[in-house]
N, C-alpha and C positions, 0 to 999 in steps of 0.2 A: 666200150660196152663189155659187160660180162657175158660170156657165152656159156660157161659151165663152172659150177662150184661143187666140190666134193669135200666132205669132212668126216673123219672117223674118230669119234671120241672113245678113247680106250680107258681113261680114268679121269676123274674130275680135277679141276684146279680149284684151290680155295683162296679166299681173301688172304692177303699178305704172302702168298707163295711167290717166290722169285722164279720167273719163267724165262726161258731162252727160246726164241723162235728162229729156226734155221730155214732159210729160203734158198731154193736151188732152181737153176735153169738147166735143163738137161740138153737143150739144143738151141741153136740160134733161131730167133724168131723170124717168121715170114709175115703173113697177114695176121697171124695169131701168135700169141705168146702165152706160154704156160709156166706158172710158178708152182713148185711143189713145196709144201711146208711140213715141218715137224716142230712140235712144241715139247719142251723138256722141263721138268722140275729141276731145282738146284742140285738134287742128288743124282741127276743124270737119267731119271726115269722118263721115258717117252710117253706122253699122255694123250697126244693128239697128232694125227696126220691129215693131210688134205692137199688140195690143189685148186687153182683157179685158172681158167683160160679166158684171156681177154683178146679183143680185136683192135687193130689199129684202124682208125677212121679219119677221113678228111673232115675237119671241123665245119667247113662251109657246106659241102655237098652231102655229108653223112654217108659216104660210100667207103667201102673197104680200101685200104691201101697198105703198102709195105711200110715198115718202120723207118724212121729217119736214118739217113746214112751215118750221122754222128753217133747214134746209139749202136748201130751195127759195128762201127769201128771200135767203140769202147768195149764191146763184148767179145769181139773176134779173138783176142789173145787167150781167152779162157777156153776156146774150142779148137785150138790147134793141136 
């Protein structure tokens, strides 16, 4: 589930613009995971920033849970 979304539009994007989206995790997830985003034009101009916070949930019970251990193991080297 999406818990929170923030978007800051600094400049518009236009049809045929080549865009790069940079996604960053600033900390290992717990019950929640937050992704920060930056969108750049081909010339390097940053046109949008934002973030989304998601929750991990058990599919059957719809209750919050910790992320799968396999995901934490894959992410761990980036936070040492």
